[in-house]
MDAnalysis code that builds the backbone (N, CA, C; Angstrom):
import MDAnalysis as mda
import numpy as np

u = mda.Universe.empty(597, n_residues=199, atom_resindex=np.repeat(np.arange(199), 3), trajectory=True)
u.add_TopologyAttr("name", ["N", "CA", "C"] * 199)
u.add_TopologyAttr("resid", np.arange(1, 200))
u.add_TopologyAttr("resname", ["MET", "VAL", "ALA", "GLU", "THR", "GLY", "ARG", "LYS", "THR", "ARG", "VAL", "THR", "THR", "SER", "ALA", "SER", "ALA", "GLN", "GLU", "THR", "ALA", "ILE", "LEU", "ALA", "ALA", "ALA", "SER", "ASP", "GLU", "PHE", "SER", "SER", "VAL", "GLY", "ALA", "ARG", "ARG", "ALA", "ASN", "ILE", "ASP", "GLU", "VAL", "ALA", "LYS", "ALA", "ALA", "GLY", "VAL", "SER", "ARG", "SER", "THR", "LEU", "TYR", "ARG", "ARG", "PHE", "PRO", "ASN", "LYS", "ASP", "SER", "LEU", "LEU", "LEU", "ALA", "VAL", "ALA", "ASN", "ASP", "ALA", "PHE", "GLU", "LYS", "GLY", "LEU", "SER", "ARG", "LEU", "GLU", "GLU", "ALA", "VAL", "GLU", "GLY", "LEU", "GLY", "PRO", "SER", "GLU", "ALA", "VAL", "VAL", "ALA", "ALA", "PHE", "THR", "ALA", "GLY", "ALA", "GLU", "MET", "VAL", "HIS", "THR", "ASP", "PRO", "LEU", "LEU", "ARG", "ARG", "MET", "VAL", "LEU", "GLU", "ASP", "VAL", "GLU", "LEU", "ARG", "THR", "ILE", "THR", "ALA", "ALA", "THR", "MET", "SER", "GLY", "LEU", "PHE", "ILE", "GLU", "MET", "VAL", "THR", "ALA", "ARG", "VAL", "ALA", "SER", "THR", "LEU", "ARG", "ARG", "ALA", "GLY", "ALA", "GLN", "MET", "PRO", "ASP", "ASP", "GLU", "LEU", "SER", "GLU", "ALA", "VAL", "ASP", "LEU", "HIS", "VAL", "ARG", "LEU", "VAL", "ILE", "SER", "PHE", "LEU", "GLU", "VAL", "PRO", "SER", "ALA", "GLU", "PRO", "GLY", "ARG", "GLN", "THR", "VAL", "GLU", "TYR", "ALA", "GLN", "HIS", "LEU", "ALA", "ALA", "THR", "TYR", "LEU", "ALA", "PRO", "MET", "ILE", "ARG"])
u.atoms.positions = np.array([
    [22.091, -9.309, -8.727],
    [23.064, -10.243, -8.019],
    [23.935, -9.744, -7.074],
    [23.963, -10.456, -6.139],
    [24.933, -9.693, -5.000],
    [26.057, -10.701, -4.710],
    [27.284, -9.944, -4.655],
    [28.569, -10.797, -4.586],
    [29.110, -10.474, -3.033],
    [29.690, -11.633, -2.417],
    [30.300, -11.384, -1.297],
    [32.123, -11.088, -1.515],
    [32.419, -10.041, -0.984],
    [33.597, -9.685, -0.926],
    [34.740, -10.092, 0.190],
    [34.096, -10.657, 1.030],
    [34.696, -10.861, 2.535],
    [34.590, -9.948, 3.539],
    [34.407, -8.588, 3.184],
    [34.111, -7.576, 4.090],
    [32.971, -7.223, 4.286],
    [32.167, -6.982, 3.120],
    [30.927, -6.663, 2.884],
    [30.064, -7.036, 1.827],
    [28.782, -7.012, 1.605],
    [28.107, -7.257, 0.673],
    [27.881, -6.321, -0.396],
    [28.382, -6.644, -1.751],
    [28.525, -5.695, -2.661],
    [27.181, -5.923, -3.815],
    [26.534, -4.734, -4.226],
    [25.472, -5.054, -5.138],
    [26.075, -5.051, -6.617],
    [26.128, -6.036, -7.280],
    [26.761, -6.124, -8.704],
    [25.614, -5.974, -9.806],
    [24.491, -5.701, -9.508],
    [23.314, -5.456, -10.461],
    [23.593, -4.452, -11.273],
    [22.512, -3.979, -12.072],
    [22.726, -2.816, -13.057],
    [22.575, -1.500, -12.255],
    [23.014, -0.514, -13.059],
    [23.196, 1.007, -12.397],
    [21.758, 1.557, -11.626],
    [20.806, 0.879, -12.349],
    [19.420, 1.272, -11.678],
    [19.417, 0.664, -10.668],
    [19.572, -0.610, -10.229],
    [19.609, -1.309, -8.920],
    [20.405, -0.512, -8.046],
    [21.720, -0.242, -8.409],
    [22.530, 0.298, -7.573],
    [21.962, 1.687, -7.138],
    [21.423, 2.380, -8.042],
    [20.929, 3.909, -7.569],
    [19.676, 3.744, -6.668],
    [18.990, 2.761, -6.975],
    [17.599, 2.380, -5.914],
    [18.285, 2.066, -4.719],
    [19.306, 1.095, -4.581],
    [19.853, 0.852, -3.205],
    [20.467, 1.899, -2.499],
    [20.904, 2.812, -3.117],
    [21.774, 4.091, -2.684],
    [20.673, 5.083, -2.034],
    [19.624, 5.090, -2.983],
    [18.532, 6.152, -2.276],
    [17.736, 5.558, -1.381],
    [17.665, 4.252, -1.276],
    [17.024, 3.836, 0.002],
    [18.032, 3.616, 1.228],
    [19.070, 3.531, 0.978],
    [20.045, 3.553, 2.179],
    [20.320, 5.096, 2.668],
    [20.353, 5.996, 1.636],
    [20.315, 7.345, 1.824],
    [19.150, 8.034, 2.816],
    [17.919, 7.329, 2.090],
    [16.908, 7.759, 3.050],
    [16.544, 7.436, 4.385],
    [17.058, 6.080, 4.700],
    [17.296, 5.611, 5.932],
    [18.326, 6.609, 6.886],
    [19.353, 6.691, 6.383],
    [20.290, 7.530, 6.943],
    [20.120, 8.846, 7.284],
    [19.477, 9.583, 6.490],
    [19.015, 11.048, 6.591],
    [17.738, 11.301, 7.474],
    [16.913, 9.965, 7.500],
    [15.790, 9.948, 8.488],
    [16.361, 9.610, 9.834],
    [17.258, 8.836, 9.828],
    [17.721, 8.587, 11.519],
    [18.728, 9.758, 11.948],
    [19.607, 10.324, 11.247],
    [20.477, 11.175, 11.562],
    [20.325, 12.674, 11.216],
    [19.583, 12.812, 10.276],
    [19.649, 14.275, 9.725],
    [20.640, 14.589, 8.851],
    [20.609, 15.798, 8.204],
    [21.628, 15.983, 7.038],
    [22.951, 16.322, 7.780],
    [23.071, 16.901, 8.854],
    [24.505, 17.443, 9.233],
    [25.168, 16.124, 9.838],
    [24.806, 15.262, 10.480],
    [25.140, 13.841, 11.007],
    [25.312, 12.902, 10.045],
    [24.785, 12.883, 8.769],
    [24.763, 11.823, 8.004],
    [25.875, 11.412, 7.410],
    [26.267, 10.142, 7.369],
    [27.641, 9.542, 6.889],
    [27.531, 8.925, 5.306],
    [28.310, 9.539, 4.646],
    [28.288, 9.057, 3.067],
    [28.824, 7.391, 2.994],
    [29.749, 7.350, 3.662],
    [30.337, 5.832, 3.870],
    [29.432, 4.948, 4.367],
    [28.687, 5.276, 5.436],
    [27.461, 4.356, 5.825],
    [26.466, 4.228, 4.919],
    [26.162, 5.228, 4.094],
    [25.275, 4.960, 2.976],
    [25.849, 3.968, 1.911],
    [26.971, 4.223, 1.460],
    [27.555, 3.320, 0.856],
    [27.388, 1.770, 1.043],
    [27.949, 1.753, 2.348],
    [28.060, 0.242, 3.058],
    [26.592, -0.332, 3.115],
    [25.530, 0.193, 3.497],
    [24.203, -0.089, 3.527],
    [23.692, -0.425, 2.175],
    [23.941, 0.305, 1.196],
    [23.355, 0.174, 0.046],
    [24.397, -1.248, -0.833],
    [25.566, -1.420, -0.053],
    [26.073, -2.546, -0.676],
    [27.011, -2.207, -2.121],
    [27.291, -0.872, -1.961],
    [28.199, -0.500, -3.038],
    [29.586, 0.416, -2.637],
    [30.571, 0.524, -3.474],
    [31.748, 1.102, -3.069],
    [31.449, 2.789, -2.847],
    [32.424, 3.134, -2.207],
    [32.274, 4.940, -2.014],
    [32.521, 5.552, -3.269],
    [33.417, 5.100, -4.231],
    [33.545, 5.465, -5.502],
    [32.251, 5.377, -6.355],
    [31.409, 4.373, -6.362],
    [30.217, 3.997, -7.109],
    [29.358, 5.097, -6.717],
    [29.121, 5.234, -5.464],
    [28.269, 6.161, -4.897],
    [28.609, 7.747, -5.385],
    [29.814, 8.172, -5.337],
    [30.231, 9.393, -5.406],
    [30.215, 9.565, -6.986],
    [30.356, 8.702, -7.830],
    [30.121, 8.753, -9.140],
    [28.857, 9.358, -9.353],
    [27.763, 8.873, -8.905],
    [26.439, 9.112, -8.897],
    [26.118, 10.391, -8.191],
    [26.390, 10.402, -7.179],
    [26.275, 11.717, -6.527],
    [27.479, 12.422, -5.944],
    [28.073, 13.547, -6.349],
    [29.484, 13.823, -6.018],
    [29.507, 14.293, -4.637],
    [28.372, 14.831, -3.907],
    [28.433, 15.121, -2.446],
    [27.059, 15.012, -1.761],
    [27.210, 15.316, -0.429],
    [25.920, 14.962, 0.261],
    [24.794, 15.771, -0.044],
    [24.884, 16.994, -0.601],
    [23.744, 17.819, -0.899],
    [22.960, 17.136, -2.226],
    [23.866, 16.583, -3.115],
    [23.316, 16.162, -4.485],
    [22.434, 14.841, -4.162],
    [23.075, 14.195, -3.268],
    [22.419, 12.830, -2.707],
    [21.088, 13.174, -2.058],
    [20.945, 14.302, -1.009],
    [20.053, 14.409, -0.390],
    [18.845, 15.232, -1.333],
    [19.137, 15.834, -2.281],
    [18.200, 16.539, -3.118],
    [17.464, 15.206, -4.087],
    [18.564, 14.184, -4.455],
    [18.065, 12.981, -5.145],
    [16.996, 12.219, -4.230],
    [17.441, 12.202, -2.997],
    [16.394, 11.492, -2.028],
    [15.109, 12.076, -1.989],
    [15.308, 13.544, -1.721],
    [14.172, 14.549, -1.596],
    [13.138, 14.106, -2.891],
    [13.664, 14.597, -4.066],
    [12.987, 14.238, -5.126],
    [12.308, 12.873, -5.437],
    [13.023, 11.887, -4.967],
    [12.476, 10.413, -4.916],
    [11.108, 10.416, -4.134],
    [11.327, 10.742, -2.757],
    [10.101, 11.006, -1.633],
    [9.110, 11.834, -2.487],
    [9.315, 12.925, -3.028],
    [8.334, 13.819, -3.523],
    [7.370, 13.081, -4.812],
    [8.290, 12.163, -5.493],
    [7.743, 11.481, -6.668],
    [6.753, 10.428, -6.068],
    [7.347, 9.574, -4.918],
    [6.441, 8.410, -4.472],
    [5.283, 9.291, -3.746],
    [5.604, 10.284, -3.360],
    [4.354, 10.871, -2.343],
    [3.244, 11.319, -3.471],
    [3.610, 12.055, -4.415],
    [2.543, 12.360, -5.488],
    [1.836, 11.051, -5.962],
    [2.632, 9.993, -6.233],
    [2.007, 8.761, -6.556],
    [0.901, 8.404, -5.709],
    [1.380, 8.529, -4.325],
    [0.505, 7.895, -3.167],
    [-0.725, 8.786, -3.048],
    [-0.683, 9.997, -3.541],
    [-2.096, 10.915, -3.490],
    [-2.572, 10.577, -4.664],
    [-2.082, 10.511, -5.761],
    [-3.150, 10.042, -6.928],
    [-3.946, 8.700, -6.726],
    [-3.142, 7.948, -6.000],
    [-3.912, 6.677, -5.557],
    [-5.016, 7.092, -4.520],
    [-4.873, 7.945, -3.647],
    [-5.846, 8.203, -2.607],
    [-7.116, 8.844, -3.103],
    [-6.897, 9.679, -4.232],
    [-8.211, 10.318, -4.867],
    [-8.753, 9.321, -5.861],
    [-8.205, 8.302, -6.228],
    [-9.210, 7.491, -7.306],
    [-10.582, 7.342, -6.881],
    [-11.357, 7.521, -7.928],
    [-12.998, 7.446, -7.737],
    [-13.581, 8.641, -7.218],
    [-12.854, 9.341, -6.407],
    [-13.642, 10.684, -6.006],
    [-13.644, 11.928, -6.789],
    [-14.602, 12.728, -6.535],
    [-15.093, 13.885, -7.116],
    [-13.933, 14.827, -6.888],
    [-13.862, 16.030, -7.691],
    [-12.855, 16.955, -7.476],
    [-12.760, 17.650, -6.110],
    [-13.952, 18.107, -5.704],
    [-13.726, 18.788, -4.170],
    [-13.214, 17.524, -3.047],
    [-13.872, 16.366, -3.321],
    [-13.596, 15.354, -2.310],
    [-12.106, 14.768, -2.644],
    [-11.656, 15.038, -3.800],
    [-10.089, 14.780, -4.134],
    [-9.336, 15.594, -3.332],
    [-9.443, 16.982, -3.335],
    [-8.797, 17.803, -2.851],
    [-8.619, 17.646, -1.112],
    [-9.647, 17.084, -0.777],
    [-9.633, 16.969, 0.867],
    [-8.911, 15.691, 1.129],
    [-9.044, 14.784, 0.234],
    [-8.580, 13.401, 0.559],
    [-6.783, 13.596, 0.136],
    [-6.558, 14.479, -0.665],
    [-5.069, 14.646, -1.132],
    [-4.510, 15.158, 0.051],
    [-4.933, 16.312, 0.538],
    [-4.455, 17.188, 1.492],
    [-4.319, 16.065, 2.941],
    [-5.464, 15.521, 3.272],
    [-5.530, 14.585, 4.264],
    [-4.293, 13.530, 4.077],
    [-4.198, 12.892, 3.178],
    [-2.905, 11.762, 2.922],
    [-1.699, 12.352, 2.911],
    [-1.810, 13.764, 2.518],
    [-0.303, 14.455, 2.377],
    [0.232, 14.840, 3.921],
    [-0.834, 15.130, 4.761],
    [-0.543, 15.442, 6.141],
    [-0.071, 14.108, 6.950],
    [-0.741, 13.063, 6.471],
    [-0.633, 11.727, 7.194],
    [0.843, 11.248, 6.723],
    [1.233, 11.413, 5.501],
    [2.412, 11.055, 5.071],
    [3.517, 11.675, 5.831],
    [3.259, 13.097, 6.091],
    [4.407, 13.707, 6.677],
    [4.439, 13.284, 8.209],
    [3.327, 12.912, 8.810],
    [3.595, 12.341, 10.105],
    [3.891, 11.055, 10.342],
    [3.649, 10.221, 9.419],
    [4.018, 8.863, 9.435],
    [5.436, 8.444, 8.865],
    [5.862, 8.961, 7.578],
    [7.148, 8.785, 6.812],
    [8.177, 9.574, 7.655],
    [9.069, 8.679, 7.979],
    [10.417, 9.118, 9.026],
    [11.131, 10.181, 8.148],
    [11.189, 10.075, 6.861],
    [12.176, 11.083, 5.973],
    [11.273, 12.518, 5.939],
    [9.887, 12.209, 5.471],
    [9.179, 13.261, 5.351],
    [8.914, 14.064, 6.704],
    [8.805, 13.302, 7.727],
    [8.478, 14.179, 8.882],
    [9.910, 14.723, 9.409],
    [10.929, 14.411, 9.198],
    [12.109, 14.962, 9.430],
    [12.540, 16.243, 8.368],
    [12.285, 15.974, 7.283],
    [12.348, 17.286, 6.271],
    [11.439, 18.221, 6.381],
    [10.233, 17.841, 6.951],
    [9.123, 18.728, 6.970],
    [8.920, 19.346, 8.595],
    [9.187, 18.565, 9.254],
    [9.017, 19.271, 10.819],
    [10.014, 19.293, 11.908],
    [10.969, 18.497, 11.643],
    [12.094, 18.317, 12.481],
    [13.479, 19.023, 12.289],
    [13.921, 18.868, 11.027],
    [15.288, 19.290, 10.569],
    [15.447, 20.577, 9.687],
    [15.553, 21.563, 10.249],
    [15.731, 22.917, 9.677],
    [16.772, 22.998, 8.476],
    [17.793, 22.049, 8.903],
    [18.868, 21.911, 7.527],
    [18.380, 21.345, 6.502],
    [17.944, 20.140, 6.889],
    [17.254, 19.330, 5.683],
    [16.006, 20.435, 4.811],
    [15.234, 21.163, 5.477],
    [14.423, 21.834, 4.856],
    [15.260, 23.116, 3.933],
    [16.150, 23.769, 4.576],
    [17.087, 24.557, 3.673],
    [17.541, 23.799, 2.706],
    [18.197, 22.764, 2.632],
    [18.766, 22.228, 1.588],
    [17.633, 21.674, 0.307],
    [16.603, 21.143, 0.912],
    [15.630, 20.758, 0.119],
    [14.674, 21.765, -0.661],
    [14.753, 22.884, 0.073],
    [13.883, 24.090, -0.427],
    [14.464, 24.371, -1.943],
    [15.603, 23.991, -2.096],
    [16.167, 24.356, -3.583],
    [15.254, 23.322, -4.560],
    [14.503, 22.451, -4.391],
    [13.790, 21.785, -5.207],
    [12.502, 22.463, -5.541],
    [12.190, 23.460, -4.750],
    [11.092, 23.912, -4.898],
    [11.089, 25.188, -5.922],
    [11.650, 24.945, -7.094],
    [11.740, 25.952, -7.926],
    [10.507, 26.076, -8.731],
    [10.432, 27.185, -9.820],
    [9.481, 27.511, -10.590],
    [9.264, 26.218, -11.264],
    [10.283, 25.560, -12.128],
    [9.842, 24.500, -12.720],
    [9.166, 23.444, -12.105],
    [9.618, 23.112, -10.868],
    [9.035, 22.263, -9.941],
    [7.574, 22.451, -9.668],
    [7.285, 23.679, -9.252],
    [5.864, 23.936, -9.104],
    [4.902, 23.865, -10.480],
    [5.647, 24.226, -11.566],
    [4.868, 23.899, -12.857],
    [4.483, 22.480, -13.142],
    [5.694, 21.660, -12.835],
    [5.287, 20.200, -12.871],
    [4.251, 19.509, -12.047],
    [4.511, 20.043, -10.829],
    [3.235, 19.416, -9.756],
    [2.086, 20.037, -10.258],
    [1.842, 21.386, -10.545],
    [0.761, 21.841, -10.741],
    [-0.007, 21.213, -11.990],
    [0.585, 20.912, -13.142],
    [0.035, 20.266, -14.422],
    [-0.092, 18.834, -13.783],
    [0.352, 18.227, -13.016],
    [0.133, 16.809, -12.548],
    [-1.063, 16.758, -11.853],
    [-1.130, 17.769, -10.874],
    [-2.442, 17.821, -9.965],
    [-3.715, 18.440, -10.799],
    [-3.365, 19.208, -11.703],
    [-4.613, 19.637, -12.314],
    [-5.098, 18.526, -13.334],
    [-4.302, 17.531, -13.949],
    [-4.731, 16.554, -14.794],
    [-5.424, 15.400, -13.868],
    [-5.176, 15.313, -12.640],
    [-5.674, 14.499, -11.687],
    [-7.051, 14.899, -11.281],
    [-7.052, 16.245, -11.174],
    [-8.612, 16.816, -10.591],
    [-9.361, 16.660, -12.118],
    [-8.891, 17.061, -13.105],
    [-9.602, 17.204, -14.369],
    [-10.207, 15.574, -14.571],
    [-9.258, 14.617, -14.220],
    [-9.776, 13.154, -14.489],
    [-10.990, 12.980, -13.355],
    [-10.621, 13.631, -12.224],
    [-11.592, 13.584, -11.041],
    [-13.108, 14.220, -11.280],
    [-13.262, 14.877, -12.494],
    [-14.364, 15.538, -12.926],
    [-14.442, 17.263, -12.714],
    [-13.355, 17.624, -12.481],
    [-13.356, 19.175, -12.578],
    [-13.865, 19.796, -13.771],
    [-14.671, 20.686, -13.832],
    [-15.287, 21.128, -15.012],
    [-14.877, 22.668, -15.212],
    [-14.089, 23.133, -14.539],
    [-13.738, 24.433, -14.861],
    [-12.774, 24.875, -15.825],
    [-12.685, 25.801, -16.635],
    [-11.842, 25.908, -17.579],
    [-10.356, 25.893, -17.334],
    [-9.676, 25.418, -18.186],
    [-8.158, 24.946, -17.870],
    [-7.430, 25.913, -17.359],
    [-7.659, 27.158, -17.729],
    [-6.731, 28.459, -17.018],
    [-6.964, 28.418, -15.573],
    [-8.338, 28.301, -15.447],
    [-8.929, 28.611, -13.992],
    [-8.397, 27.412, -13.247],
    [-8.556, 26.015, -13.821],
    [-7.964, 25.052, -12.739],
    [-6.661, 25.175, -12.465],
    [-5.669, 25.726, -13.635],
    [-4.286, 25.612, -13.369],
    [-4.052, 26.873, -12.490],
    [-4.594, 27.988, -12.561],
    [-4.386, 28.896, -11.314],
    [-4.781, 28.566, -10.013],
    [-5.948, 27.851, -9.627],
    [-6.304, 27.461, -8.487],
    [-5.228, 26.438, -7.967],
    [-4.859, 25.439, -8.718],
    [-4.006, 24.429, -8.278],
    [-2.608, 24.845, -8.042],
    [-2.155, 25.889, -8.888],
    [-0.738, 26.556, -8.601],
    [-0.852, 27.189, -7.269],
    [-2.216, 27.677, -6.843],
    [-2.169, 28.411, -5.502],
    [-2.173, 27.412, -4.344],
    [-2.738, 26.245, -4.610],
    [-2.758, 25.091, -3.620],
    [-1.168, 24.556, -3.556],
    [-0.591, 24.296, -4.715],
    [0.886, 23.879, -4.331],
    [1.703, 25.002, -3.843],
    [1.570, 26.196, -3.960],
    [2.366, 27.253, -3.394],
    [2.049, 27.236, -1.681],
    [0.757, 27.264, -1.551],
    [0.327, 27.343, -0.054],
    [0.998, 25.907, 0.679],
    [0.903, 24.722, -0.056],
    [1.578, 23.498, 0.407],
    [3.243, 23.787, 0.795],
    [3.712, 24.329, -0.408],
    [5.118, 24.582, -0.051],
    [5.485, 25.765, 0.911],
    [4.451, 26.754, 1.089],
    [4.650, 27.495, 2.224],
    [4.700, 26.710, 3.537],
    [3.750, 25.768, 3.666],
    [3.525, 24.844, 4.962],
    [4.701, 24.103, 5.133],
    [5.237, 23.655, 4.113],
    [6.511, 22.761, 4.142],
    [7.773, 23.666, 4.621],
    [7.978, 24.725, 4.245],
    [8.883, 25.570, 4.448],
    [8.800, 26.441, 5.816],
    [7.766, 26.824, 6.063],
    [7.706, 27.408, 7.192],
    [6.352, 27.138, 8.009],
    [6.572, 25.635, 8.714],
    [5.774, 25.022, 9.515],
    [5.062, 25.908, 10.458],
    [3.870, 25.836, 10.812],
    [3.448, 26.419, 11.979],
    [3.937, 26.150, 13.500],
    [4.273, 26.955, 14.240],
    [4.646, 26.714, 15.637],
    [3.539, 26.369, 16.512],
    [2.462, 26.435, 16.144],
    [1.436, 25.861, 17.097],
    [1.148, 24.267, 16.718],
    [1.270, 23.526, 17.854],
    [1.181, 22.110, 17.540],
    [-0.159, 21.775, 17.040],
    [-1.061, 22.310, 17.250],
    [-2.684, 22.024, 16.851],
    [-2.638, 22.024, 15.352],
    [-1.822, 23.212, 14.754],
    [-1.835, 23.246, 13.277],
    [-0.985, 22.313, 12.494],
    [-0.339, 21.506, 13.096],
    [0.585, 20.502, 12.611],
    [0.190, 19.043, 12.415],
    [-1.499, 19.004, 12.693],
    [-2.135, 17.688, 12.778],
    [-2.614, 17.393, 11.514],
    [-3.041, 16.094, 11.165],
    [-3.779, 15.825, 10.236],
    [-5.274, 16.236, 9.763],
    [-5.982, 16.445, 11.100],
    [-7.393, 16.950, 11.195],
    [-7.194, 18.255, 10.830],
    [-6.142, 19.207, 11.049],
    [-6.148, 20.448, 10.797],
    [-6.006, 20.773, 9.345],
    [-5.166, 19.990, 8.837],
    [-4.997, 19.918, 7.238],
    [-6.282, 19.478, 6.606],
    [-6.916, 18.646, 7.208],
    [-8.360, 18.192, 6.310],
    [-9.409, 19.308, 6.352],
    [-9.057, 20.031, 7.766],
    [-10.015, 21.185, 7.911],
    [-9.775, 22.294, 6.920],
    [-8.607, 22.625, 6.971],
    [-8.384, 23.562, 5.943],
    [-8.660, 23.298, 4.482],
    [-8.542, 22.169, 4.070],
    [-8.794, 21.617, 2.985],
    [-10.087, 21.671, 2.509],
    [-10.847, 21.283, 3.304],
    [-12.355, 21.165, 3.117],
    [-13.102, 22.543, 3.136],
    [-12.427, 23.692, 4.060],
    [-13.209, 24.872, 4.445],
    [-12.709, 25.606, 3.417],
    [-11.365, 25.902, 3.078],
    [-10.857, 26.972, 1.998],
    [-10.505, 26.383, 0.708],
    [-10.025, 25.360, 0.543],
    [-9.491, 24.685, -0.594],
    [-10.367, 23.924, -1.595],
    [-11.001, 23.125, -1.188],
    [-11.962, 22.373, -1.918],
    [-13.065, 23.265, -2.737],
    [-13.438, 24.301, -2.129],
    [-14.466, 25.156, -2.823],
    [-13.980, 25.914, -4.170],
    [-12.606, 26.047, -4.106],
    [-11.975, 26.449, -5.231],
    [-12.123, 25.519, -6.628],
    [-12.374, 24.482, -6.259],
    [-12.257, 23.614, -7.448],
    [-13.661, 23.165, -7.746],
    [-14.093, 23.206, -9.089],
    [-15.616, 23.111, -9.473],
    [-15.466, 22.101, -10.808],
])
């Protein structure tokens, strides 16, 4: 439900709906102007919530940015899982890397976080903790197992852990060569070096 206050529209629905609206508005703001110039008041206004409501959930800009990044990564993982449905394990690795590269190039927030905004990368690097790596590794390994991977669990986990760490390295320190920032190059790397690791 939305209520008119005379000056701006306020979201009066549940806390989860408010949080969804805040994350969507913040994603647009960070995508448009980056971390340094992002304005929390503009985020609150676009989300239809008061400044105090926003700050109750996200006490500062960094916490809001990390929440936006985590939301983007979760949605990205879901999109990758959809991209590999029905494929064998090697084909799934290539399809996932290709889809991931496409998302980085076409999603405004991911593009700014990965390729364009050093400050955003510095702040979101905090999400790349050991626990984050373990969580992503377990989820990807499970996806590859469903795709038909036959290797023992410990070997599959080790191979996927290496894949995840390579992706993080590319995200944190992208290549300076434009030719290595393309979807085609990501596909080539996956097909040539990564897919053969999964059996």
